[in-house]
N, C-alpha and C positions, 0 to 999 in steps of 0.2 A: 826858742823854736827857730829863730834865724840862724843861730850858731849851728844847730843840727843840720839845717838845710845847706849852710855853707860847707860843713864837713862832708856832706853827701856830694856836692858839686866838685869839690877839690879832692875828694877821695883821701881824706887825712886820718880816718880811723884806723886803729891798729888791726892787724890781722887777727881773726879769732874773736873780735868784739861783737856785740850784738848788732851794731849798726853796719859793720862790715859785712856780716852774714845777710842782713837785710838787703844790702846793695847787690851782692852777689845773686841772691835769690831773685830780685827784680830783673837783673840782667838775663838770667837763665830763662825766667818766664817770658820775657820779650823775645828772646831767640826762638824758643819753642812754640809759643802761641801766636806770634805775630803772622806767620804764613797762613793761619786759619782765618785771620781777620783782615789782613792787608793783602790785596791782590798785586803781587809784584810783577805779574805778566810773564812769568817764566814758564815755558812750555818746552817739551822735548822737540828737538828739531827733526821734522820729517824729511828724510832724504832717500833718494833712490840708490839701490845697491850698485856697486861697480861691477864690471864683468868678473865672473868667478866668485863673487861674494853673495852670501845669503844672509838677509836680515831676518831674525827671529823675534816675534812678539807673541805675547800671550793673548788668547781669545777667551779669557775667563776660564770657566771650568770646562768648557766644551772642547778645548784643544789648543793648537798652536797655529799661528799664521806665519808662513814663510814668504819672503819677498825675494825673487830671483831675477837677476838681470836677464833680459831677453837675448843678449848677445851670446851666440854660441848655441842657442837652443833652436830647434827646427821651427819655423813658422808654418801654421797649417793653413790650408785653403778651405777648411770646413769639412774635409772628408774624414771619415772614420779612421782610415789608416794613419792619416796625419795626426789625429788625436792620440792614437797609440804611440806613435813616435815621440810626440810632445810629452806624454805622460811618463814614458821611459826616460826621457831626458830630464824631466823634473825629478823623478824618483832618484836618478843617478846623482843629481846635484844635492838632494836633501839627505839621502840615507847615510853618507859619511858623517853627517852631523847628528842626525836624529836616530839612526838605526832603524829597525823594523817599525813601520808605520803604515797607516791606511790613509790614502788621500781621499778626502770627502769631495772636494771640488777645487777648481782653480779658474781664475779669470785673468784675462789680459788687462794690463794697465797701459793706457796710451799716453804719449807725450803731447805737447801742444800742437804738433804737426799731424797727429792722428796715427802715428807709427807706434807699434807695440814696443814699449820700453822695458817692461818687466812683467813678471806674472805673480800674482798673489795666490798662494796655495794654502788651503785650509786642510790640516791633517791632524790625526790623533794616533796615539799608541795603542 
């Protein structure tokens, strides 16, 4: 038993042998199953889009969420005409990427100073 364990540690078995295949299987199991058991703390980095850039994320089966930098888009004062201008600007930024779509809603995302940094837009085709 000690000899088998030593061969596993030093990887001395010939390729194609039973013990070699067991070692390879154990390594593959570790690679594919360990992320389910061990929390490596890896998460996607959330970042704000740069001017002229649109970040696209899925909203499950309900549609797609677009994040658009507020630079270059008109800021509204809450009036209805300002909202129309903003919606047209948002549509103009998204349609080259997404094509024809229906905008369900949008919301401004503010930075630490309270200024509008980006817009988050929920849309569907």
